[in-house]
C-alpha positions in Angstrom: -4.9 -21.9 51.8 -8.3 -20.5 51.0 -11.3 -21.8 52.9 -11.8 -25.4 51.6 -15.4 -25.1 50.5 -14.6 -21.8 48.7 -12.0 -23.7 46.7 -14.5 -26.3 45.8 -17.1 -23.8 44.7 -14.5 -21.9 42.6 -13.5 -25.2 41.0 -17.1 -26.2 40.2 -17.7 -22.8 38.6 -15.0 -23.5 36.0 -17.2 -26.2 34.4 -20.1 -23.8 34.1 -18.2 -21.0 32.2 -20.3 -20.5 29.0 -17.7 -18.7 26.8 -14.2 -19.6 25.7 -12.6 -16.4 27.1 -14.2 -16.7 30.5 -13.4 -20.5 30.6 -9.8 -19.9 29.8 -9.4 -17.2 32.5 -11.2 -19.4 35.1 -8.8 -22.3 34.4 -5.8 -19.9 34.7 -7.2 -18.7 38.1 -7.9 -22.2 39.4 -5.0 -24.3 38.1 -1.2 -23.7 38.3 0.3 -23.2 34.9 1.7 -26.8 34.7 -1.3 -28.2 36.7 -2.8 -31.6 35.8 -6.2 -33.1 35.7 -6.8 -36.9 35.8 -10.2 -38.6 35.6 -11.1 -42.2 34.4 -11.1 -41.0 30.8 -8.8 -37.9 30.6 -5.2 -37.3 31.6 -4.4 -33.6 30.9 -1.6 -31.3 31.9 -1.3 -27.6 31.2 -3.9 -24.9 30.4 -4.6 -26.0 26.8 -5.2 -29.6 27.6 -7.3 -28.8 30.6 -9.4 -26.4 28.6 -10.1 -29.1 26.0 -11.4 -31.4 28.8 -13.5 -28.7 30.5 -15.0 -27.6 27.1 -15.8 -31.2 26.3 -17.6 -31.8 29.6 -19.3 -28.4 29.4 -20.6 -29.0 25.9 -21.9 -32.5 26.8 -23.6 -31.7 30.1 -24.0 -28.0 30.9 -24.3 -26.1 27.6 -27.9 -27.2 26.9 -29.0 -26.4 30.4 -30.0 -30.0 31.0 -27.5 -30.5 33.9 -25.4 -28.6 36.3 -22.7 -29.5 38.8 -22.8 -28.7 42.5 -20.2 -29.0 45.2 -21.6 -30.9 48.3 -20.3 -28.5 50.9 -18.1 -31.1 52.7 -14.6 -30.1 51.6 -11.8 -31.0 54.0 -8.1 -30.0 53.9 -4.8 -30.3 55.6 -1.3 -29.4 54.4 -1.7 -28.8 50.6 -4.4 -31.4 49.9 -8.1 -31.1 49.8 -11.0 -33.4 49.1 -14.7 -32.8 48.4 -17.7 -34.4 46.8 -19.9 -33.2 44.0 -23.0 -34.1 42.2 -24.3 -33.7 38.6 -27.9 -32.6 38.9 -30.7 -32.8 36.3 -32.0 -29.2 36.0 -35.7 -30.1 35.3 -36.1 -32.6 38.1 -33.3 -31.7 40.6 -32.5 -35.4 40.6 -28.8 -36.5 41.0 -27.7 -38.0 37.7 -24.1 -38.8 38.8 -21.7 -38.0 41.6 -18.0 -38.1 42.4 -15.0 -37.0 44.5 -12.0 -34.8 43.7 -8.8 -34.8 45.6 -6.8 -31.6 44.9 -3.1 -31.1 45.5 -2.6 -27.3 45.8 0.3 -24.9 45.6 0.9 -22.0 48.1 -1.5 -19.8 46.1 -4.4 -22.4 46.5 -4.1 -23.2 42.8 -4.4 -26.8 41.6 -1.1 -28.7 40.9 -2.9 -32.1 40.6 -6.6 -32.8 40.3 -7.5 -36.5 40.9 -11.1 -37.1 40.0 -13.3 -40.1 40.7 -16.7 -40.5 39.1 -19.0 -42.8 40.9 -20.7 -44.2 37.8 -17.3 -45.2 36.5 -16.2 -47.1 39.6 -15.2 -50.7 39.1 -15.6 -52.6 42.4 -13.3 -55.4 43.5 -10.0 -53.9 42.3 -6.8 -53.6 44.3 -7.9 -55.9 47.1 -4.6 -57.7 47.5 -2.6 -54.4 47.5 -4.9 -52.9 50.1 -4.8 -56.0 52.3 -1.0 -55.8 52.3 -1.1 -52.1 53.1 -3.5 -52.6 56.0 -1.4 -55.5 57.3 1.7 -53.3 57.3 0.3 -51.1 60.0 -0.4 -54.0 62.4 2.6 -56.3 61.6 4.1 -57.2 65.0 7.5 -58.3 63.7 9.8 -55.4 63.0 11.7 -57.0 60.1 8.5 -58.1 58.4 7.1 -54.6 58.9 10.2 -53.1 57.3 9.9 -55.5 54.4 6.3 -54.5 53.8 7.3 -50.8 53.9 10.0 -51.4 51.3 7.8 -53.5 49.1 4.8 -51.2 49.1 6.5 -47.8 48.9 8.8 -46.2 46.4 12.2 -45.3 47.9 11.2 -41.6 47.9 7.5 -42.3 48.7 5.8 -39.7 50.9 2.7 -39.8 53.1 0.9 -36.6 53.7 -1.3 -37.0 56.8 -2.7 -34.4 59.2 0.3 -34.6 61.6 3.2 -34.8 59.2 4.8 -35.6 55.8 7.3 -38.5 56.3 9.2 -39.4 53.1 11.5 -42.4 52.3 11.6 -46.0 53.6 13.1 -45.2 57.0 10.8 -42.4 57.8 7.8 -44.4 56.8 9.0 -47.4 58.8 9.3 -45.1 61.8 5.8 -43.7 61.2 4.2 -47.1 60.9 6.0 -48.3 64.0 4.8 -45.4 66.0 1.3 -46.1 64.9 1.7 -49.8 65.7 3.0 -49.1 69.2 0.2 -46.6 69.9 -2.8 -48.6 68.6 -2.0 -52.3 67.8 0.8 -53.5 70.2 -1.6 -53.9 73.1 -4.1 -55.7 71.0 -6.8 -53.2 71.9 -7.4 -52.0 68.3 -7.2 -53.4 64.7 -7.4 -51.8 61.3 -9.5 -53.1 58.5 -10.4 -51.9 55.0 -14.1 -51.2 54.3 -13.7 -53.1 51.0 -14.4 -50.2 48.7 -11.0 -49.8 47.0 -11.1 -48.5 43.4 -9.0 -46.5 41.1 -7.9 -45.5 37.6 -4.6 -44.7 35.9 -2.0 -44.8 38.7 -4.5 -43.8 41.4 -6.1 -46.0 44.2 -8.4 -44.8 46.9 -10.1 -46.6 49.8 -11.6 -46.1 53.2 -10.5 -47.9 56.4 -11.7 -48.3 60.0 -10.0 -48.8 63.3 -12.1 -51.1 65.5 -11.9 -52.2 69.1 -10.9 -55.9 69.1 -13.1 -56.7 72.2 -16.5 -55.7 70.7 -15.9 -54.6 67.0 -16.9 -51.1 67.7 -15.5 -48.6 65.2 -13.2 -46.2 67.1 -12.0 -44.1 64.1 -12.1 -44.0 60.3 -9.9 -42.7 57.5 -9.4 -42.3 53.8 -6.3 -42.8 51.6 -5.5 -41.8 48.1 -2.4 -43.5 46.6 -0.5 -42.1 43.6 1.6 -45.1 42.5 4.7 -45.3 40.3 5.2 -47.5 37.2 6.2 -50.4 39.5 2.8 -50.0 41.4 4.6 -48.7 44.5 3.2 -45.8 46.5 4.7 -42.5 45.4 2.3 -40.3 47.4 -0.2 -41.3 50.1 -2.7 -38.6 50.9 -4.4 -39.6 54.2 -7.4 -38.1 55.9 -8.2 -39.3 59.4 -11.7 -39.0 60.8 -15.1 -39.1 59.1 -15.9 -36.9 56.1 -18.5 -34.3 56.7 -21.9 -35.4 55.4 -22.3 -34.5 51.7 -25.1 -32.1 50.9 -26.9 -33.8 48.0 
């Protein structure tokens, strides 16, 4: 994989390409041929569809010189997944007009297979609370049978979690992954997990942040981030997990 911030900079540059030929070439460089782009409004796959999206956004925001996009320099990656923040800046005042986050799933050539975009101005708060509560409860369920039941209810049969230390796939592998985590962090009662209450999503995507806290004093011991790609039955097909705080965004 290329250096994460270099990937983010290359990605942002696509949206600034002023001419059709340069834009099409930039898209072919950055996306895989059958790559996809999903934001709250668009769901595009393949070069032609992605070019229509990029051109639409370029014409609305960048073409006149009124705005420009900037990556925030906080890209993080593991396995084949990368996340970073960006801002839309008003050229005349340098004020931030909007902001967002992209989670990119890459191929072996560091090209985008899936681009999952979240735009902060389009976030609808208060969604997915019940689903997230069940997901967090799964990790600290003391009864094995109840834990297994939560795994099978929340995950698709071939669901996969991509986290820094592995890629378990399927109900049994996820049950074993959750059980190892429970035995390490929750069984003694020393730690508990909780959502930070910021879950939001669009299409089949859900993202949220969580904390691991000490039960004796409430001190935050660790933090993390999840992006779920869910199937048509609202079960987790992919769970892209980042553990530890994100680097501060340069805004």
